[in-house]
PyMOL Python script that loads the backbone (N, CA, C, O; Angstrom):
from pymol import cmd

cmd.read_pdbstr("""\
ATOM      1  N   MET A   1      87.106  82.331 110.480  1.00  0.00           N
ATOM      2  CA  MET A   1      86.782  83.200 109.364  1.00  0.00           C
ATOM      3  C   MET A   1      87.916  84.199 109.111  1.00  0.00           C
ATOM      4  O   MET A   1      88.155  84.600 107.972  1.00  0.00           O
ATOM      5  N   THR A   2      88.603  84.591 110.168  1.00  0.00           N
ATOM      6  CA  THR A   2      89.708  85.541 110.023  1.00  0.00           C
ATOM      7  C   THR A   2      90.768  85.009 109.076  1.00  0.00           C
ATOM      8  O   THR A   2      91.293  85.749 108.243  1.00  0.00           O
ATOM      9  N   GLU A   3      91.088  83.710 109.203  1.00  0.00           N
ATOM     10  CA  GLU A   3      92.098  83.107 108.346  1.00  0.00           C
ATOM     11  C   GLU A   3      91.662  83.123 106.885  1.00  0.00           C
ATOM     12  O   GLU A   3      92.475  83.351 105.990  1.00  0.00           O
ATOM     13  N   ASP A   4      90.367  82.877 106.648  1.00  0.00           N
ATOM     14  CA  ASP A   4      89.840  82.910 105.290  1.00  0.00           C
ATOM     15  C   ASP A   4      90.010  84.295 104.682  1.00  0.00           C
ATOM     16  O   ASP A   4      90.447  84.433 103.539  1.00  0.00           O
ATOM     17  N   PHE A   5      89.662  85.314 105.450  1.00  0.00           N
ATOM     18  CA  PHE A   5      89.783  86.681 104.941  1.00  0.00           C
ATOM     19  C   PHE A   5      91.238  87.097 104.776  1.00  0.00           C
ATOM     20  O   PHE A   5      91.562  87.878 103.881  1.00  0.00           O
ATOM     21  N   GLU A   6      92.105  86.590 105.617  1.00  0.00           N
ATOM     22  CA  GLU A   6      93.531  86.900 105.456  1.00  0.00           C
ATOM     23  C   GLU A   6      94.020  86.388 104.105  1.00  0.00           C
ATOM     24  O   GLU A   6      94.769  87.076 103.412  1.00  0.00           O
ATOM     25  N   GLY A   7      93.607  85.204 103.737  1.00  0.00           N
ATOM     26  CA  GLY A   7      93.969  84.654 102.431  1.00  0.00           C
ATOM     27  C   GLY A   7      93.390  85.459 101.285  1.00  0.00           C
ATOM     28  O   GLY A   7      94.059  85.669 100.272  1.00  0.00           O
ATOM     29  N   VAL A   8      92.153  85.912 101.433  1.00  0.00           N
ATOM     30  CA  VAL A   8      91.498  86.730 100.405  1.00  0.00           C
ATOM     31  C   VAL A   8      92.249  88.046 100.223  1.00  0.00           C
ATOM     32  O   VAL A   8      92.481  88.483  99.096  1.00  0.00           O
ATOM     33  N   VAL A   9      92.628  88.677 101.336  1.00  0.00           N
ATOM     34  CA  VAL A   9      93.362  89.949 101.276  1.00  0.00           C
ATOM     35  C   VAL A   9      94.712  89.743 100.605  1.00  0.00           C
ATOM     36  O   VAL A   9      95.095  90.517  99.728  1.00  0.00           O
ATOM     37  N   LYS A  10      95.432  88.710 101.010  1.00  0.00           N
ATOM     38  CA  LYS A  10      96.746  88.444 100.417  1.00  0.00           C
ATOM     39  C   LYS A  10      96.623  88.142  98.927  1.00  0.00           C
ATOM     40  O   LYS A  10      97.415  88.642  98.127  1.00  0.00           O
ATOM     41  N   ASP A  11      95.646  87.336  98.551  1.00  0.00           N
ATOM     42  CA  ASP A  11      95.450  87.015  97.129  1.00  0.00           C
ATOM     43  C   ASP A  11      95.170  88.274  96.317  1.00  0.00           C
ATOM     44  O   ASP A  11      95.703  88.441  95.219  1.00  0.00           O
ATOM     45  N   ALA A  12      94.331  89.164  96.858  1.00  0.00           N
ATOM     46  CA  ALA A  12      94.018  90.415  96.154  1.00  0.00           C
ATOM     47  C   ALA A  12      95.266  91.277  96.023  1.00  0.00           C
ATOM     48  O   ALA A  12      95.504  91.875  94.974  1.00  0.00           O
ATOM     49  N   LEU A  13      96.059  91.340  97.080  1.00  0.00           N
ATOM     50  CA  LEU A  13      97.292  92.125  97.048  1.00  0.00           C
ATOM     51  C   LEU A  13      98.278  91.548  96.032  1.00  0.00           C
ATOM     52  O   LEU A  13      98.865  92.289  95.243  1.00  0.00           O
ATOM     53  N   PHE A  14      98.458  90.240  96.053  1.00  0.00           N
ATOM     54  CA  PHE A  14      99.414  89.604  95.142  1.00  0.00           C
ATOM     55  C   PHE A  14      98.943  89.650  93.691  1.00  0.00           C
ATOM     56  O   PHE A  14      99.765  89.621  92.775  1.00  0.00           O
ATOM     57  N   SER A  15      97.645  89.721  93.473  1.00  0.00           N
ATOM     58  CA  SER A  15      97.157  89.820  92.099  1.00  0.00           C
ATOM     59  C   SER A  15      97.472  91.193  91.506  1.00  0.00           C
ATOM     60  O   SER A  15      97.640  91.329  90.295  1.00  0.00           O
ATOM     61  N   VAL A  16      97.550  92.201  92.363  1.00  0.00           N
ATOM     62  CA  VAL A  16      97.886  93.555  91.914  1.00  0.00           C
ATOM     63  C   VAL A  16      99.400  93.731  91.823  1.00  0.00           C
ATOM     64  O   VAL A  16      99.902  94.417  90.933  1.00  0.00           O
ATOM     65  N   ALA A  17     100.119  93.108  92.750  1.00  0.00           N
ATOM     66  CA  ALA A  17     101.575  93.223  92.801  1.00  0.00           C
ATOM     67  C   ALA A  17     102.178  91.827  92.958  1.00  0.00           C
ATOM     68  O   ALA A  17     102.609  91.457  94.050  1.00  0.00           O
ATOM     69  N   PRO A  18     102.211  91.051  91.870  1.00  0.00           N
ATOM     70  CA  PRO A  18     102.664  89.665  91.965  1.00  0.00           C
ATOM     71  C   PRO A  18     104.104  89.511  92.461  1.00  0.00           C
ATOM     72  O   PRO A  18     104.460  88.461  92.996  1.00  0.00           O
ATOM     73  N   ASP A  19     104.922  90.526  92.294  1.00  0.00           N
ATOM     74  CA  ASP A  19     106.304  90.445  92.764  1.00  0.00           C
ATOM     75  C   ASP A  19     106.393  90.436  94.293  1.00  0.00           C
ATOM     76  O   ASP A  19     107.459  90.157  94.842  1.00  0.00           O
ATOM     77  N   LEU A  20     105.298  90.734  94.984  1.00  0.00           N
ATOM     78  CA  LEU A  20     105.286  90.717  96.446  1.00  0.00           C
ATOM     79  C   LEU A  20     105.048  89.327  97.016  1.00  0.00           C
ATOM     80  O   LEU A  20     105.289  89.088  98.199  1.00  0.00           O
ATOM     81  N   GLU A  21     104.577  88.415  96.180  1.00  0.00           N
ATOM     82  CA  GLU A  21     104.268  87.072  96.668  1.00  0.00           C
ATOM     83  C   GLU A  21     105.514  86.454  97.284  1.00  0.00           C
ATOM     84  O   GLU A  21     106.589  86.457  96.684  1.00  0.00           O
ATOM     85  N   GLY A  22     105.354  85.932  98.474  1.00  0.00           N
ATOM     86  CA  GLY A  22     106.472  85.356  99.203  1.00  0.00           C
ATOM     87  C   GLY A  22     107.105  86.339 100.179  1.00  0.00           C
ATOM     88  O   GLY A  22     107.888  85.942 101.041  1.00  0.00           O
ATOM     89  N   GLU A  23     106.768  87.620 100.047  1.00  0.00           N
ATOM     90  CA  GLU A  23     107.276  88.632 100.973  1.00  0.00           C
ATOM     91  C   GLU A  23     106.546  88.506 102.307  1.00  0.00           C
ATOM     92  O   GLU A  23     105.367  88.157 102.353  1.00  0.00           O
ATOM     93  N   LYS A  24     107.260  88.794 103.382  1.00  0.00           N
ATOM     94  CA  LYS A  24     106.625  88.821 104.699  1.00  0.00           C
ATOM     95  C   LYS A  24     105.782  90.093 104.789  1.00  0.00           C
ATOM     96  O   LYS A  24     106.240  91.184 104.449  1.00  0.00           O
ATOM     97  N   ILE A  25     104.562  89.932 105.246  1.00  0.00           N
ATOM     98  CA  ILE A  25     103.661  91.072 105.400  1.00  0.00           C
ATOM     99  C   ILE A  25     103.475  91.338 106.882  1.00  0.00           C
ATOM    100  O   ILE A  25     102.983  90.485 107.622  1.00  0.00           O
ATOM    101  N   ASP A  26     103.873  92.529 107.309  1.00  0.00           N
ATOM    102  CA  ASP A  26     103.640  92.955 108.686  1.00  0.00           C
ATOM    103  C   ASP A  26     102.154  93.315 108.782  1.00  0.00           C
ATOM    104  O   ASP A  26     101.709  94.242 108.106  1.00  0.00           O
ATOM    105  N   PRO A  27     101.384  92.608 109.599  1.00  0.00           N
ATOM    106  CA  PRO A  27      99.933  92.830 109.626  1.00  0.00           C
ATOM    107  C   PRO A  27      99.513  94.217 110.105  1.00  0.00           C
ATOM    108  O   PRO A  27      98.415  94.675 109.790  1.00  0.00           O
ATOM    109  N   ASP A  28     100.385  94.892 110.868  1.00  0.00           N
ATOM    110  CA  ASP A  28     100.029  96.193 111.429  1.00  0.00           C
ATOM    111  C   ASP A  28     100.500  97.372 110.582  1.00  0.00           C
ATOM    112  O   ASP A  28      99.999  98.485 110.743  1.00  0.00           O
ATOM    113  N   LYS A  29     101.429  97.149 109.707  1.00  0.00           N
ATOM    114  CA  LYS A  29     102.020  98.225 108.911  1.00  0.00           C
ATOM    115  C   LYS A  29     101.235  98.400 107.614  1.00  0.00           C
ATOM    116  O   LYS A  29     100.824  97.418 106.996  1.00  0.00           O
ATOM    117  N   THR A  30     101.028  99.652 107.204  1.00  0.00           N
ATOM    118  CA  THR A  30     100.251  99.884 105.981  1.00  0.00           C
ATOM    119  C   THR A  30     100.969  99.301 104.771  1.00  0.00           C
ATOM    120  O   THR A  30     102.197  99.221 104.734  1.00  0.00           O
ATOM    121  N   PHE A  31     100.178  98.898 103.785  1.00  0.00           N
ATOM    122  CA  PHE A  31     100.745  98.345 102.560  1.00  0.00           C
ATOM    123  C   PHE A  31     101.651  99.374 101.882  1.00  0.00           C
ATOM    124  O   PHE A  31     102.701  99.026 101.342  1.00  0.00           O
ATOM    125  N   ARG A  32     101.243 100.622 101.914  1.00  0.00           N
ATOM    126  CA  ARG A  32     102.042 101.679 101.270  1.00  0.00           C
ATOM    127  C   ARG A  32     103.376 101.880 101.964  1.00  0.00           C
ATOM    128  O   ARG A  32     104.367 102.194 101.304  1.00  0.00           O
ATOM    129  N   ASP A  33     103.429 101.707 103.279  1.00  0.00           N
ATOM    130  CA  ASP A  33     104.696 101.838 104.004  1.00  0.00           C
ATOM    131  C   ASP A  33     105.607 100.626 103.801  1.00  0.00           C
ATOM    132  O   ASP A  33     106.830 100.747 103.865  1.00  0.00           O
ATOM    133  N   GLN A  34     105.014  99.472 103.559  1.00  0.00           N
ATOM    134  CA  GLN A  34     105.797  98.252 103.384  1.00  0.00           C
ATOM    135  C   GLN A  34     106.271  98.043 101.953  1.00  0.00           C
ATOM    136  O   GLN A  34     107.388  97.583 101.714  1.00  0.00           O
ATOM    137  N   PHE A  35     105.413  98.385 101.018  1.00  0.00           N
ATOM    138  CA  PHE A  35     105.667  98.076  99.615  1.00  0.00           C
ATOM    139  C   PHE A  35     105.479  99.326  98.761  1.00  0.00           C
ATOM    140  O   PHE A  35     104.924 100.325  99.219  1.00  0.00           O
ATOM    141  N   GLU A  36     105.936  99.261  97.551  1.00  0.00           N
ATOM    142  CA  GLU A  36     105.775 100.392  96.636  1.00  0.00           C
ATOM    143  C   GLU A  36     104.424 100.284  95.935  1.00  0.00           C
ATOM    144  O   GLU A  36     104.337  99.903  94.768  1.00  0.00           O
ATOM    145  N   ILE A  37     103.389 100.625  96.667  1.00  0.00           N
ATOM    146  CA  ILE A  37     102.028 100.555  96.140  1.00  0.00           C
ATOM    147  C   ILE A  37     101.522 101.988  95.963  1.00  0.00           C
ATOM    148  O   ILE A  37     101.441 102.756  96.922  1.00  0.00           O
ATOM    149  N   ASP A  38     101.187 102.326  94.732  1.00  0.00           N
ATOM    150  CA  ASP A  38     100.663 103.671  94.483  1.00  0.00           C
ATOM    151  C   ASP A  38      99.136 103.652  94.561  1.00  0.00           C
ATOM    152  O   ASP A  38      98.536 102.615  94.843  1.00  0.00           O
ATOM    153  N   SER A  39      98.525 104.782  94.316  1.00  0.00           N
ATOM    154  CA  SER A  39      97.073 104.885  94.466  1.00  0.00           C
ATOM    155  C   SER A  39      96.313 104.017  93.462  1.00  0.00           C
ATOM    156  O   SER A  39      95.249 103.488  93.786  1.00  0.00           O
ATOM    157  N   ILE A  40      96.844 103.866  92.256  1.00  0.00           N
ATOM    158  CA  ILE A  40      96.197 103.002  91.257  1.00  0.00           C
ATOM    159  C   ILE A  40      96.268 101.542  91.687  1.00  0.00           C
ATOM    160  O   ILE A  40      95.284 100.809  91.581  1.00  0.00           O
ATOM    161  N   ASP A  41      97.441 101.118  92.176  1.00  0.00           N
ATOM    162  CA  ASP A  41      97.569  99.752  92.692  1.00  0.00           C
ATOM    163  C   ASP A  41      96.599  99.517  93.841  1.00  0.00           C
ATOM    164  O   ASP A  41      95.970  98.462  93.922  1.00  0.00           O
ATOM    165  N   PHE A  42      96.478 100.500  94.729  1.00  0.00           N
ATOM    166  CA  PHE A  42      95.583 100.355  95.868  1.00  0.00           C
ATOM    167  C   PHE A  42      94.132 100.252  95.407  1.00  0.00           C
ATOM    168  O   PHE A  42      93.369  99.438  95.927  1.00  0.00           O
ATOM    169  N   LEU A  43      93.759 101.060  94.451  1.00  0.00           N
ATOM    170  CA  LEU A  43      92.398 101.005  93.907  1.00  0.00           C
ATOM    171  C   LEU A  43      92.129  99.631  93.284  1.00  0.00           C
ATOM    172  O   LEU A  43      91.068  99.049  93.510  1.00  0.00           O
ATOM    173  N   ASN A  44      93.069  99.116  92.512  1.00  0.00           N
ATOM    174  CA  ASN A  44      92.925  97.785  91.919  1.00  0.00           C
ATOM    175  C   ASN A  44      92.843  96.705  92.999  1.00  0.00           C
ATOM    176  O   ASN A  44      92.102  95.732  92.854  1.00  0.00           O
ATOM    177  N   PHE A  45      93.599  96.879  94.073  1.00  0.00           N
ATOM    178  CA  PHE A  45      93.542  95.954  95.212  1.00  0.00           C
ATOM    179  C   PHE A  45      92.133  95.944  95.805  1.00  0.00           C
ATOM    180  O   PHE A  45      91.579  94.876  96.070  1.00  0.00           O
ATOM    181  N   VAL A  46      91.554  97.122  96.013  1.00  0.00           N
ATOM    182  CA  VAL A  46      90.210  97.223  96.593  1.00  0.00           C
ATOM    183  C   VAL A  46      89.181  96.575  95.669  1.00  0.00           C
ATOM    184  O   VAL A  46      88.288  95.868  96.137  1.00  0.00           O
ATOM    185  N   ILE A  47      89.295  96.808  94.384  1.00  0.00           N
ATOM    186  CA  ILE A  47      88.367  96.221  93.416  1.00  0.00           C
ATOM    187  C   ILE A  47      88.445  94.694  93.460  1.00  0.00           C
ATOM    188  O   ILE A  47      87.418  94.015  93.489  1.00  0.00           O
ATOM    189  N   ARG A  48      89.658  94.165  93.463  1.00  0.00           N
ATOM    190  CA  ARG A  48      89.825  92.698  93.517  1.00  0.00           C
ATOM    191  C   ARG A  48      89.356  92.134  94.855  1.00  0.00           C
ATOM    192  O   ARG A  48      88.774  91.051  94.914  1.00  0.00           O
ATOM    193  N   LEU A  49      89.613  92.872  95.914  1.00  0.00           N
ATOM    194  CA  LEU A  49      89.168  92.441  97.239  1.00  0.00           C
ATOM    195  C   LEU A  49      87.642  92.386  97.300  1.00  0.00           C
ATOM    196  O   LEU A  49      87.072  91.452  97.864  1.00  0.00           O
ATOM    197  N   SER A  50      86.999  93.366  96.733  1.00  0.00           N
ATOM    198  CA  SER A  50      85.537  93.401  96.705  1.00  0.00           C
ATOM    199  C   SER A  50      84.983  92.216  95.909  1.00  0.00           C
ATOM    200  O   SER A  50      84.052  91.542  96.350  1.00  0.00           O
ATOM    201  N   LYS A  51      85.563  91.974  94.741  1.00  0.00           N
ATOM    202  CA  LYS A  51      85.095  90.847  93.911  1.00  0.00           C
ATOM    203  C   LYS A  51      85.325  89.514  94.603  1.00  0.00           C
ATOM    204  O   LYS A  51      84.445  88.653  94.608  1.00  0.00           O
ATOM    205  N   ALA A  52      86.503  89.341  95.188  1.00  0.00           N
ATOM    206  CA  ALA A  52      86.845  88.061  95.817  1.00  0.00           C
ATOM    207  C   ALA A  52      86.021  87.783  97.067  1.00  0.00           C
ATOM    208  O   ALA A  52      85.693  86.633  97.356  1.00  0.00           O
ATOM    209  N   SER A  53      85.689  88.833  97.805  1.00  0.00           N
ATOM    210  CA  SER A  53      84.957  88.645  99.059  1.00  0.00           C
ATOM    211  C   SER A  53      83.447  88.708  98.867  1.00  0.00           C
ATOM    212  O   SER A  53      82.688  88.238  99.714  1.00  0.00           O
ATOM    213  N   GLY A  54      83.010  89.295  97.744  1.00  0.00           N
ATOM    214  CA  GLY A  54      81.584  89.475  97.522  1.00  0.00           C
ATOM    215  C   GLY A  54      80.999  90.606  98.354  1.00  0.00           C
ATOM    216  O   GLY A  54      79.782  90.698  98.522  1.00  0.00           O
ATOM    217  N   ILE A  55      81.868  91.467  98.875  1.00  0.00           N
ATOM    218  CA  ILE A  55      81.443  92.572  99.727  1.00  0.00           C
ATOM    219  C   ILE A  55      81.660  93.879  98.977  1.00  0.00           C
ATOM    220  O   ILE A  55      82.761  94.159  98.504  1.00  0.00           O
ATOM    221  N   ASP A  56      80.598  94.675  98.874  1.00  0.00           N
ATOM    222  CA  ASP A  56      80.714  95.987  98.254  1.00  0.00           C
ATOM    223  C   ASP A  56      81.508  96.893  99.203  1.00  0.00           C
ATOM    224  O   ASP A  56      81.187  96.998 100.387  1.00  0.00           O
ATOM    225  N   ILE A  57      82.545  97.542  98.671  1.00  0.00           N
ATOM    226  CA  ILE A  57      83.390  98.396  99.499  1.00  0.00           C
ATOM    227  C   ILE A  57      83.261  99.836  98.988  1.00  0.00           C
ATOM    228  O   ILE A  57      83.820 100.171  97.943  1.00  0.00           O
ATOM    229  N   PRO A  58      82.535 100.681  99.710  1.00  0.00           N
ATOM    230  CA  PRO A  58      82.381 102.074  99.272  1.00  0.00           C
ATOM    231  C   PRO A  58      83.692 102.847  99.462  1.00  0.00           C
ATOM    232  O   PRO A  58      84.509 102.518 100.322  1.00  0.00           O
ATOM    233  N   GLU A  59      83.865 103.862  98.650  1.00  0.00           N
ATOM    234  CA  GLU A  59      85.108 104.643  98.666  1.00  0.00           C
ATOM    235  C   GLU A  59      85.427 105.212 100.047  1.00  0.00           C
ATOM    236  O   GLU A  59      86.596 105.292 100.424  1.00  0.00           O
ATOM    237  N   GLU A  60      84.429 105.599 100.789  1.00  0.00           N
ATOM    238  CA  GLU A  60      84.695 106.180 102.107  1.00  0.00           C
ATOM    239  C   GLU A  60      85.297 105.169 103.085  1.00  0.00           C
ATOM    240  O   GLU A  60      85.823 105.556 104.129  1.00  0.00           O
ATOM    241  N   ASP A  61      85.225 103.880 102.753  1.00  0.00           N
ATOM    242  CA  ASP A  61      85.804 102.844 103.614  1.00  0.00           C
ATOM    243  C   ASP A  61      87.238 102.473 103.232  1.00  0.00           C
ATOM    244  O   ASP A  61      87.875 101.696 103.943  1.00  0.00           O
ATOM    245  N   TYR A  62      87.752 103.002 102.146  1.00  0.00           N
ATOM    246  CA  TYR A  62      89.107 102.651 101.695  1.00  0.00           C
ATOM    247  C   TYR A  62      90.170 102.816 102.782  1.00  0.00           C
ATOM    248  O   TYR A  62      91.059 101.970 102.880  1.00  0.00           O
ATOM    249  N   PRO A  63      90.115 103.873 103.607  1.00  0.00           N
ATOM    250  CA  PRO A  63      91.143 104.010 104.653  1.00  0.00           C
ATOM    251  C   PRO A  63      91.162 102.852 105.654  1.00  0.00           C
ATOM    252  O   PRO A  63      92.152 102.658 106.360  1.00  0.00           O
ATOM    253  N   GLU A  64      90.078 102.089 105.714  1.00  0.00           N
ATOM    254  CA  GLU A  64      90.013 100.956 106.631  1.00  0.00           C
ATOM    255  C   GLU A  64      90.692  99.707 106.073  1.00  0.00           C
ATOM    256  O   GLU A  64      90.665  98.651 106.704  1.00  0.00           O
ATOM    257  N   LEU A  65      91.294  99.822 104.903  1.00  0.00           N
ATOM    258  CA  LEU A  65      91.889  98.670 104.222  1.00  0.00           C
ATOM    259  C   LEU A  65      93.396  98.829 104.024  1.00  0.00           C
ATOM    260  O   LEU A  65      93.978  98.155 103.174  1.00  0.00           O
ATOM    261  N   GLU A  66      94.026  99.696 104.784  1.00  0.00           N
ATOM    262  CA  GLU A  66      95.409 100.056 104.506  1.00  0.00           C
ATOM    263  C   GLU A  66      96.451  99.075 105.023  1.00  0.00           C
ATOM    264  O   GLU A  66      97.617  99.165 104.640  1.00  0.00           O
ATOM    265  N   SER A  67      96.060  98.145 105.879  1.00  0.00           N
ATOM    266  CA  SER A  67      97.002  97.127 106.357  1.00  0.00           C
ATOM    267  C   SER A  67      96.299  95.772 106.327  1.00  0.00           C
ATOM    268  O   SER A  67      95.078  95.695 106.189  1.00  0.00           O
ATOM    269  N   LEU A  68      97.069  94.731 106.454  1.00  0.00           N
ATOM    270  CA  LEU A  68      96.489  93.383 106.461  1.00  0.00           C
ATOM    271  C   LEU A  68      95.505  93.237 107.616  1.00  0.00           C
ATOM    272  O   LEU A  68      94.390  92.751 107.424  1.00  0.00           O
ATOM    273  N   GLN A  69      95.903  93.648 108.793  1.00  0.00           N
ATOM    274  CA  GLN A  69      95.043  93.531 109.971  1.00  0.00           C
ATOM    275  C   GLN A  69      93.765  94.347 109.803  1.00  0.00           C
ATOM    276  O   GLN A  69      92.674  93.872 110.118  1.00  0.00           O
ATOM    277  N   ASP A  70      93.903  95.572 109.309  1.00  0.00           N
ATOM    278  CA  ASP A  70      92.726  96.431 109.114  1.00  0.00           C
ATOM    279  C   ASP A  70      91.772  95.849 108.082  1.00  0.00           C
ATOM    280  O   ASP A  70      90.557  95.854 108.282  1.00  0.00           O
ATOM    281  N   ALA A  71      92.318  95.350 106.979  1.00  0.00           N
ATOM    282  CA  ALA A  71      91.480  94.807 105.909  1.00  0.00           C
ATOM    283  C   ALA A  71      90.727  93.561 106.374  1.00  0.00           C
ATOM    284  O   ALA A  71      89.544  93.401 106.073  1.00  0.00           O
ATOM    285  N   VAL A  72      91.405  92.686 107.100  1.00  0.00           N
ATOM    286  CA  VAL A  72      90.750  91.473 107.614  1.00  0.00           C
ATOM    287  C   VAL A  72      89.639  91.853 108.593  1.00  0.00           C
ATOM    288  O   VAL A  72      88.537  91.309 108.525  1.00  0.00           O
ATOM    289  N   ALA A  73      89.925  92.780 109.498  1.00  0.00           N
ATOM    290  CA  ALA A  73      88.913  93.221 110.468  1.00  0.00           C
ATOM    291  C   ALA A  73      87.722  93.844 109.759  1.00  0.00           C
ATOM    292  O   ALA A  73      86.576  93.608 110.143  1.00  0.00           O
ATOM    293  N   TYR A  74      87.984  94.645 108.721  1.00  0.00           N
ATOM    294  CA  TYR A  74      86.916  95.282 107.960  1.00  0.00           C
ATOM    295  C   TYR A  74      86.014  94.228 107.301  1.00  0.00           C
ATOM    296  O   TYR A  74      84.788  94.304 107.392  1.00  0.00           O
ATOM    297  N   LEU A  75      86.629  93.258 106.645  1.00  0.00           N
ATOM    298  CA  LEU A  75      85.851  92.212 105.964  1.00  0.00           C
ATOM    299  C   LEU A  75      85.037  91.397 106.980  1.00  0.00           C
ATOM    300  O   LEU A  75      83.885  91.053 106.714  1.00  0.00           O
ATOM    301  N   CYS A  76      85.617  91.094 108.116  1.00  0.00           N
ATOM    302  CA  CYS A  76      84.881  90.361 109.157  1.00  0.00           C
ATOM    303  C   CYS A  76      83.676  91.148 109.648  1.00  0.00           C
ATOM    304  O   CYS A  76      82.597  90.587 109.837  1.00  0.00           O
ATOM    305  N   ARG A  77      83.861  92.459 109.857  1.00  0.00           N
ATOM    306  CA  ARG A  77      82.738  93.305 110.293  1.00  0.00           C
ATOM    307  C   ARG A  77      81.652  93.350 109.235  1.00  0.00           C
ATOM    308  O   ARG A  77      80.469  93.189 109.534  1.00  0.00           O
ATOM    309  N   ARG A  78      82.065  93.568 108.004  1.00  0.00           N
ATOM    310  CA  ARG A  78      81.072  93.696 106.923  1.00  0.00           C
ATOM    311  C   ARG A  78      80.357  92.380 106.656  1.00  0.00           C
ATOM    312  O   ARG A  78      79.151  92.378 106.407  1.00  0.00           O
ATOM    313  N   LYS A  79      81.053  91.292 106.700  1.00  0.00           N
ATOM    314  CA  LYS A  79      80.423  89.988 106.474  1.00  0.00           C
ATOM    315  C   LYS A  79      79.447  89.679 107.589  1.00  0.00           C
ATOM    316  O   LYS A  79      78.392  89.088 107.360  1.00  0.00           O
ATOM    317  N   GLY A  80      79.807  90.083 108.803  1.00  0.00           N
ATOM    318  CA  GLY A  80      78.939  89.866 109.962  1.00  0.00           C
ATOM    319  C   GLY A  80      77.684  90.708 109.920  1.00  0.00           C
ATOM    320  O   GLY A  80      76.669  90.340 110.511  1.00  0.00           O
ATOM    321  N   SER A  81      77.740  91.845 109.221  1.00  0.00           N
ATOM    322  CA  SER A  81      76.578  92.732 109.182  1.00  0.00           C
ATOM    323  C   SER A  81      75.622  92.388 108.062  1.00  0.00           C
ATOM    324  O   SER A  81      74.571  93.018 107.942  1.00  0.00           O
ATOM    325  N   LYS A  82      75.953  91.401 107.231  1.00  0.00           N
ATOM    326  CA  LYS A  82      75.080  91.020 106.121  1.00  0.00           C
ATOM    327  C   LYS A  82      73.973  90.130 106.575  1.00  0.00           C
ATOM    328  O   LYS A  82      73.143  89.714 105.766  1.00  0.00           O
TER     329      LYS A  82
END
""", "prot")
cmd.dss("prot")
cmd.show_as("cartoon", "prot")
cmd.util.cbc("prot")
cmd.orient("prot")
């Protein structure tokens, strides 16, 4: 399931910033530290991630989505709790 969510996270990220497609993503480093992602891009990423995964993501959980590893772990936890 982790691999599935990794693809969902990457797809959501690339849909917001298509110029990043093909870039190496460090799973532990925040998206903002790796790429030029502003708060609007991040919000759009969260919205697309929520739609693609079918998981409602409340605003207070946004800090848990700042890196690839964090976002995948978050989606796995939330999917498991449904």
